[in-house]
N, CA and C atoms as an extended XYZ file, in Angstrom:
378
Properties=species:S:1:pos:R:3:atomname:S:1:resname:S:1:resid:I:1 pbc="F F F"
N         0.830       -1.176        0.000 N   GLN     1
C         0.000        0.000        0.000 CA  GLN     1
C         0.881        1.249        0.000 C   GLN     1
N         0.337        2.324       -0.515 N   VAL     2
C         1.049        3.590       -0.523 CA  VAL     2
C         0.961        4.209        0.862 C   VAL     2
N         2.088        4.684        1.344 N   ARG     3
C         2.137        5.334        2.642 CA  ARG     3
C         2.992        6.588        2.547 C   ARG     3
N         2.707        7.534        3.422 N   VAL     4
C         3.521        8.729        3.538 CA  VAL     4
C         3.866        8.926        5.001 C   VAL     4
N         5.055        9.450        5.248 N   GLN     5
C         5.502        9.658        6.610 CA  GLN     5
C         6.230       10.993        6.713 C   GLN     5
N         5.728       11.859        7.571 N   GLU     6
C         6.311       13.176        7.749 CA  GLU     6
C         7.403       13.160        8.811 C   GLU     6
N         8.307       14.107        8.680 N   SER     7
C         9.336       14.304        9.691 CA  SER     7
C         9.844       15.736        9.597 C   SER     7
N        10.516       16.180       10.625 N   GLY     8
C        11.148       17.488       10.616 CA  GLY     8
C        10.513       18.534       11.505 C   GLY     8
N         9.362       18.238       12.080 N   GLY     9
C         8.709       19.206       12.939 CA  GLY     9
C         9.489       19.430       14.224 C   GLY     9
N         9.545       20.683       14.667 N   GLU    10
C        10.265       21.060       15.866 CA  GLU    10
C         9.609       22.256       16.527 C   GLU    10
N        10.110       22.592       17.689 N   SER    11
C         9.734       23.818       18.362 CA  SER    11
C        10.781       24.875       18.042 C   SER    11
N        10.339       25.990       17.465 N   VAL    12
C        11.266       27.040       17.037 CA  VAL    12
C        10.740       28.405       17.429 C   VAL    12
N        11.608       29.396       17.362 N   GLN    13
C        11.229       30.772       17.641 CA  GLN    13
C        10.722       31.460       16.379 C   GLN    13
N         9.924       32.496       16.526 N   PRO    14
C         9.446       33.232       15.356 CA  PRO    14
C        10.600       33.729       14.499 C   PRO    14
N        10.402       33.697       13.189 N   GLY    15
C        11.418       34.136       12.262 CA  GLY    15
C        12.375       33.054       11.819 C   GLY    15
N        12.359       31.922       12.485 N   LYS    16
C        13.243       30.821       12.131 CA  LYS    16
C        12.667       30.009       10.974 C   LYS    16
N        13.456       29.063       10.502 N   SER    17
C        13.064       28.231        9.374 CA  SER    17
C        13.091       26.754        9.733 C   SER    17
N        12.265       25.996        9.044 N   LEU    18
C        12.230       24.549        9.168 CA  LEU    18
C        11.967       23.953        7.796 C   LEU    18
N        12.424       22.742        7.602 N   ARG    19
C        12.061       22.001        6.410 CA  ARG    19
C        11.445       20.671        6.811 C   ARG    19
N        10.224       20.472        6.395 N   LEU    20
C         9.535       19.220        6.639 CA  LEU    20
C         9.740       18.283        5.459 C   LEU    20
N         9.813       17.007        5.755 N   SER    21
C         9.982       15.997        4.728 CA  SER    21
C         8.841       14.998        4.786 C   SER    21
N         8.475       14.491        3.638 N   CYS    22
C         7.429       13.483        3.533 CA  CYS    22
C         7.955       12.362        2.652 C   CYS    22
N         8.229       11.233        3.255 N   LEU    23
C         8.727       10.082        2.521 CA  LEU    23
C         7.552        9.257        2.015 C   LEU    23
N         7.550        8.985        0.725 N   VAL    24
C         6.484        8.224        0.094 CA  VAL    24
C         6.976        6.814       -0.187 C   VAL    24
N         6.185        5.835        0.186 N   SER    25
C         6.539        4.451       -0.064 CA  SER    25
C         5.334        3.702       -0.623 C   SER    25
N         5.605        2.574       -1.251 N   GLY    26
C         4.540        1.791       -1.839 CA  GLY    26
C         4.362        2.096       -3.318 C   GLY    26
N         3.478        1.362       -3.923 N   PHE    27
C         3.242        1.532       -5.349 CA  PHE    27
C         2.367        2.742       -5.633 C   PHE    27
N         2.801        3.530       -6.573 N   THR    28
C         2.028        4.668       -7.015 CA  THR    28
C         2.454        5.027       -8.434 C   THR    28
N         1.614        5.777       -9.102 N   TYR    29
C         1.877        6.134      -10.485 CA  TYR    29
C         1.556        7.598      -10.727 C   TYR    29
N         2.351        8.208      -11.561 N   ASN    30
C         2.072        9.568      -11.997 CA  ASN    30
C         0.985        9.554      -13.059 C   ASN    30
N         0.185       10.604      -13.156 N   PRO    31
C         0.255       11.792      -12.295 CA  PRO    31
C        -0.605       11.650      -11.035 C   PRO    31
N        -0.211       12.324      -10.002 N   TYR    32
C        -1.006       12.403       -8.798 CA  TYR    32
C        -0.636       13.678       -8.047 C   TYR    32
N        -1.526       14.106       -7.221 N   TYR    33
C        -1.283       15.298       -6.417 CA  TYR    33
C        -0.689       14.947       -5.073 C   TYR    33
N         0.107       15.845       -4.555 N   MET    34
C         0.585       15.752       -3.187 CA  MET    34
C         0.444       17.121       -2.548 C   MET    34
N         0.253       17.124       -1.262 N   ALA    35
C         0.008       18.384       -0.586 CA  ALA    35
C         0.387       18.305        0.883 C   ALA    35
N         0.554       19.472        1.456 N   TRP    36
C         0.724       19.627        2.889 CA  TRP    36
C        -0.502       20.309        3.464 C   TRP    36
N        -0.990       19.770        4.540 N   PHE    37
C        -2.086       20.359        5.291 CA  PHE    37
C        -1.624       20.606        6.717 C   PHE    37
N        -2.373       21.422        7.427 N   ARG    38
C        -2.051       21.651        8.825 CA  ARG    38
C        -3.326       21.901        9.611 C   ARG    38
N        -3.254       21.615       10.891 N   GLN    39
C        -4.375       21.855       11.770 CA  GLN    39
C        -3.861       22.441       13.073 C   GLN    39
N        -4.279       23.651       13.344 N   ALA    40
C        -3.920       24.331       14.577 CA  ALA    40
C        -4.990       24.079       15.629 C   ALA    40
N        -4.644       24.212       16.894 N   PRO    41
C        -5.630       24.007       17.963 CA  PRO    41
C        -6.846       24.900       17.784 C   PRO    41
N        -8.018       24.299       17.842 N   GLY    42
C        -9.248       25.054       17.722 CA  GLY    42
C        -9.625       25.447       16.314 C   GLY    42
N        -8.877       25.008       15.322 N   LYS    43
C        -9.155       25.352       13.936 CA  LYS    43
C        -9.312       24.101       13.086 C   LYS    43
N        -9.945       24.278       11.945 N   GLU    44
C       -10.093       23.178       11.008 CA  GLU    44
C        -8.799       22.953       10.240 C   GLU    44
N        -8.654       21.750        9.744 N   ARG    45
C        -7.487       21.445        8.933 CA  ARG    45
C        -7.566       22.212        7.620 C   ARG    45
N        -6.453       22.785        7.208 N   GLU    46
C        -6.419       23.605        6.020 CA  GLU    46
C        -5.248       23.233        5.125 C   GLU    46
N        -5.413       23.494        3.851 N   GLY    47
C        -4.336       23.259        2.911 CA  GLY    47
C        -3.248       24.308        3.062 C   GLY    47
N        -2.024       23.875        2.977 N   VAL    48
C        -0.872       24.763        3.076 CA  VAL    48
C        -0.214       24.941        1.712 C   VAL    48
N         0.087       23.837        1.063 N   ALA    49
C         0.733       23.873       -0.239 CA  ALA    49
C         0.463       22.572       -0.968 C   ALA    49
N         0.355       22.652       -2.281 N   GLY    50
C         0.094       21.477       -3.081 CA  GLY    50
C         0.971       21.436       -4.314 C   GLY    50
N         1.135       20.244       -4.858 N   LEU    51
C         1.984       20.049       -6.020 CA  LEU    51
C         1.441       18.919       -6.875 C   LEU    51
N         1.370       19.170       -8.174 N   TYR    52
C         0.976       18.150       -9.127 CA  TYR    52
C         2.234       17.720       -9.851 C   TYR    52
N         2.762       16.538       -9.548 N   PRO    53
C         4.063       16.138      -10.093 CA  PRO    53
C         4.139       16.154      -11.612 C   PRO    53
N         3.046       15.835      -12.290 N   GLY    54
C         3.072       15.808      -13.736 CA  GLY    54
C         3.295       17.163      -14.371 C   GLY    54
N         2.934       18.209      -13.655 N   ILE    55
C         3.072       19.573      -14.151 CA  ILE    55
C         4.126       20.346      -13.373 C   ILE    55
N         4.275       20.006      -12.105 N   ASP    56
C         5.234       20.654      -11.211 CA  ASP    56
C         4.879       22.112      -10.954 C   ASP    56
N         3.596       22.386      -10.906 N   THR    57
C         3.121       23.716      -10.580 CA  THR    57
C         2.709       23.753       -9.112 C   THR    57
N         3.360       24.591       -8.320 N   PRO    58
C         3.016       24.646       -6.897 CA  PRO    58
C         1.822       25.550       -6.619 C   PRO    58
N         1.110       25.236       -5.571 N   TYR    59
C        -0.004       26.046       -5.107 CA  TYR    59
C         0.177       26.299       -3.620 C   TYR    59
N        -0.252       27.487       -3.182 N   TYR    60
C        -0.049       27.862       -1.792 CA  TYR    60
C        -1.267       28.555       -1.229 C   TYR    60
N        -1.474       28.342        0.046 N   ALA    61
C        -2.453       29.140        0.760 CA  ALA    61
C        -1.942       30.570        0.860 C   ALA    61
N        -2.860       31.516        0.853 N   ASP    62
C        -2.459       32.920        0.918 CA  ASP    62
C        -1.619       33.227        2.155 C   ASP    62
N        -1.890       32.541        3.230 N   SER    63
C        -1.214       32.816        4.481 CA  SER    63
C         0.265       32.432        4.479 C   SER    63
N         0.684       31.626        3.511 N   VAL    64
C         2.074       31.173        3.494 CA  VAL    64
C         2.820       31.580        2.232 C   VAL    64
N         2.159       32.243        1.312 N   LYS    65
C         2.820       32.667        0.077 CA  LYS    65
C         3.995       33.584        0.390 C   LYS    65
N         5.097       33.308       -0.267 N   GLY    66
C         6.299       34.088       -0.044 CA  GLY    66
C         7.150       33.599        1.101 C   GLY    66
N         6.609       32.687        1.909 N   ARG    67
C         7.358       32.161        3.047 CA  ARG    67
C         7.632       30.662        2.925 C   ARG    67
N         6.672       29.921        2.388 N   PHE    68
C         6.801       28.471        2.281 CA  PHE    68
C         7.041       28.072        0.836 C   PHE    68
N         7.764       26.974        0.655 N   THR    69
C         8.022       26.436       -0.668 CA  THR    69
C         7.834       24.927       -0.650 C   THR    69
N         7.005       24.428       -1.551 N   ILE    70
C         6.818       22.993       -1.682 CA  ILE    70
C         7.666       22.496       -2.848 C   ILE    70
N         8.276       21.353       -2.676 N   SER    71
C         9.115       20.791       -3.726 CA  SER    71
C         9.169       19.281       -3.561 C   SER    71
N         9.752       18.627       -4.536 N   ARG    72
C         9.854       17.174       -4.482 CA  ARG    72
C        11.179       16.703       -5.037 C   ARG    72
N        11.562       15.525       -4.618 N   ASP    73
C        12.741       14.854       -5.128 CA  ASP    73
C        12.302       13.437       -5.476 C   ASP    73
N        12.048       13.200       -6.753 N   ASN    74
C        11.546       11.903       -7.170 CA  ASN    74
C        12.532       10.768       -6.888 C   ASN    74
N        13.804       11.055       -7.017 N   ALA    75
C        14.813       10.040       -6.775 CA  ALA    75
C        14.781        9.550       -5.336 C   ALA    75
N        14.390       10.419       -4.425 N   LYS    76
C        14.324       10.066       -3.013 CA  LYS    76
C        12.899        9.783       -2.546 C   LYS    76
N        11.953        9.865       -3.475 N   ASN    77
C        10.540        9.649       -3.143 CA  ASN    77
C        10.107       10.526       -1.974 C   ASN    77
N        10.504       11.773       -2.023 N   THR    78
C        10.283       12.665       -0.894 CA  THR    78
C         9.675       13.987       -1.343 C   THR    78
N         8.710       14.439       -0.600 N   LEU    79
C         8.106       15.748       -0.761 CA  LEU    79
C         8.586       16.628        0.387 C   LEU    79
N         8.879       17.882        0.089 N   TYR    80
C         9.399       18.798        1.094 CA  TYR    80
C         8.496       20.008        1.262 C   TYR    80
N         8.570       20.586        2.432 N   LEU    81
C         7.965       21.877        2.689 CA  LEU    81
C         8.986       22.731        3.423 C   LEU    81
N         9.556       23.683        2.705 N   GLN    82
C        10.490       24.620        3.302 CA  GLN    82
C         9.692       25.765        3.890 C   GLN    82
N         9.857       26.009        5.170 N   MET    83
C         9.099       27.030        5.872 CA  MET    83
C        10.071       28.075        6.405 C   MET    83
N         9.955       29.288        5.892 N   ASN    84
C        10.804       30.390        6.313 CA  ASN    84
C         9.985       31.438        7.047 C   ASN    84
N        10.680       32.222        7.856 N   ASN    85
C        10.034       33.300        8.598 CA  ASN    85
C         8.776       32.814        9.307 C   ASN    85
N         8.940       31.796       10.097 N   LEU    86
C         7.800       31.204       10.788 CA  LEU    86
C         7.160       32.183       11.756 C   LEU    86
N         5.849       32.095       11.853 N   LYS    87
C         5.067       32.963       12.706 CA  LYS    87
C         4.309       32.144       13.743 C   LYS    87
N         3.821       32.819       14.784 N   PHE    88
C         3.064       32.137       15.825 CA  PHE    88
C         1.914       31.328       15.229 C   PHE    88
N         1.233       31.900       14.255 N   GLU    89
C         0.069       31.254       13.676 CA  GLU    89
C         0.401       30.041       12.813 C   GLU    89
N         1.681       29.781       12.592 N   ASP    90
C         2.082       28.584       11.874 CA  ASP    90
C         2.113       27.354       12.771 C   ASP    90
N         1.943       27.555       14.053 N   THR    91
C         1.908       26.436       14.986 CA  THR    91
C         0.755       25.507       14.644 C   THR    91
N         1.070       24.254       14.388 N   ALA    92
C         0.051       23.295       13.974 CA  ALA    92
C         0.674       21.920       13.803 C   ALA    92
N        -0.195       20.934       13.699 N   MET    93
C         0.222       19.635       13.216 CA  MET    93
C         0.216       19.694       11.693 C   MET    93
N         1.312       19.317       11.093 N   TYR    94
C         1.436       19.349        9.642 CA  TYR    94
C         1.338       17.939        9.085 C   TYR    94
N         0.480       17.777        8.095 N   TYR    95
C         0.222       16.480        7.503 CA  TYR    95
C         0.598       16.459        6.031 C   TYR    95
N         1.213       15.399        5.629 N   CYS    96
C         1.468       15.143        4.224 CA  CYS    96
C         0.352       14.267        3.680 C   CYS    96
N        -0.101       14.558        2.480 N   ALA    97
C        -1.174       13.794        1.863 CA  ALA    97
C        -0.864       13.537        0.400 C   ALA    97
N        -1.327       12.399       -0.089 N   ALA    98
C        -1.123       12.023       -1.479 CA  ALA    98
C        -2.425       11.561       -2.094 C   ALA    98
N        -2.642       11.961       -3.338 N   ALA    99
C        -3.769       11.497       -4.127 CA  ALA    99
C        -3.225       10.522       -5.162 C   ALA    99
N        -3.534        9.261       -4.993 N   THR   100
C        -2.993        8.238       -5.883 CA  THR   100
C        -3.864        7.985       -7.101 C   THR   100
N        -5.013        8.635       -7.149 N   ARG   101
C        -5.919        8.521       -8.278 CA  ARG   101
C        -6.371        9.909       -8.690 C   ARG   101
N        -6.684       10.096       -9.964 N   PRO   102
C        -7.196       11.399      -10.375 CA  PRO   102
C        -8.551       11.648       -9.743 C   PRO   102
N        -8.825       12.912       -9.472 N   GLY   103
C       -10.088       13.279       -8.864 CA  GLY   103
C       -10.421       14.727       -9.107 C   GLY   103
N       -11.638       15.081       -8.753 N   ASP   104
C       -12.103       16.447       -8.931 CA  ASP   104
C       -11.732       17.302       -7.733 C   ASP   104
N       -11.876       18.595       -7.931 N   GLY   105
C       -11.637       19.530       -6.846 CA  GLY   105
C       -10.289       20.217       -6.938 C   GLY   105
N       -10.181       21.315       -6.222 N   ALA   106
C        -8.937       22.064       -6.175 CA  ALA   106
C        -7.888       21.310       -5.382 C   ALA   106
N        -6.679       21.807       -5.431 N   TRP   107
C        -5.576       21.129       -4.761 CA  TRP   107
C        -5.806       20.953       -3.272 C   TRP   107
N        -6.539       21.882       -2.666 N   SER   108
C        -6.752       21.855       -1.229 CA  SER   108
C        -8.031       21.120       -0.818 C   SER   108
N        -8.695       20.498       -1.765 N   PHE   109
C        -9.908       19.734       -1.489 CA  PHE   109
C        -9.501       18.416       -0.842 C   PHE   109
N        -9.714       18.303        0.430 N   GLN   110
C        -9.176       17.191        1.188 CA  GLN   110
C        -9.622       15.803        0.733 C   GLN   110
N       -10.863       15.628        0.284 N   PRO   111
C       -11.255       14.290       -0.186 CA  PRO   111
C       -10.474       13.787       -1.390 C   PRO   111
N        -9.730       14.657       -2.069 N   LYS   112
C        -8.900       14.198       -3.172 CA  LYS   112
C        -7.822       13.227       -2.701 C   LYS   112
N        -7.429       13.374       -1.469 N   TYR   113
C        -6.269       12.658       -0.967 CA  TYR   113
C        -6.673       11.403       -0.208 C   TYR   113
N        -6.192       10.284       -0.680 N   ASP   114
C        -6.557        9.011       -0.085 CA  ASP   114
C        -5.478        8.432        0.822 C   ASP   114
N        -4.333        9.078        0.885 N   VAL   115
C        -3.245        8.627        1.745 CA  VAL   115
C        -2.784        9.794        2.604 C   VAL   115
N        -2.760        9.587        3.901 N   TRP   116
C        -2.394       10.630        4.853 CA  TRP   116
C        -1.338       10.129        5.826 C   TRP   116
N        -0.445       11.023        6.200 N   GLY   117
C         0.535       10.698        7.211 CA  GLY   117
C        -0.010       10.938        8.605 C   GLY   117
N         0.795       10.617        9.592 N   GLN   118
C         0.389       10.769       10.987 CA  GLN   118
C         0.560       12.187       11.503 C   GLN   118
N         1.336       12.986       10.806 N   GLY   119
C         1.539       14.368       11.190 CA  GLY   119
C         2.841       14.591       11.928 C   GLY   119
N         3.340       15.799       11.834 N   THR   120
C         4.520       16.211       12.580 CA  THR   120
C         4.247       17.594       13.160 C   THR   120
N         4.579       17.766       14.422 N   GLN   121
C         4.220       18.980       15.134 CA  GLN   121
C         5.236       20.089       14.907 C   GLN   121
N         4.724       21.253       14.538 N   VAL   122
C         5.526       22.464       14.434 CA  VAL   122
C         4.998       23.457       15.457 C   VAL   122
N         5.859       23.894       16.333 N   THR   123
C         5.478       24.849       17.362 CA  THR   123
C         6.357       26.080       17.252 C   THR   123
N         5.735       27.230       17.101 N   VAL   124
C         6.451       28.493       16.991 CA  VAL   124
C         6.117       29.323       18.222 C   VAL   124
N         7.110       29.577       19.047 N   SER   125
C         6.886       30.312       20.283 CA  SER   125
C         8.167       30.998       20.720 C   SER   125
N         8.020       32.004       21.578 N   THR   126
C         9.161       32.708       22.141 CA  THR   126
C         9.638       32.030       23.400 C   THR   126
């Protein structure tokens, strides 16, 4: 089965940077979407960044544009989320998700994704 596993979450101070990694394993075929989601305490889970490997066009939530970068390394079967200039409101559990089949909806439409990781915690505090 296809699985994804996140890593890299830490507790950091505002303005610092982190890079999250998502290792993909199992059988899968292009094209498919991959994305990062996050859920902060008391809030709904939201899309952070998405990527369609067949096109390699990134998508971002307005709240992270200019600060976060999504990328992939096919040779390593890994999806990355580079997070710069972290803010208090970036504190959340970050989830990697993969869509192994084509589907409808925008990149941030959560039902598109049939494979989810367990999450990695990012905490931004002074």
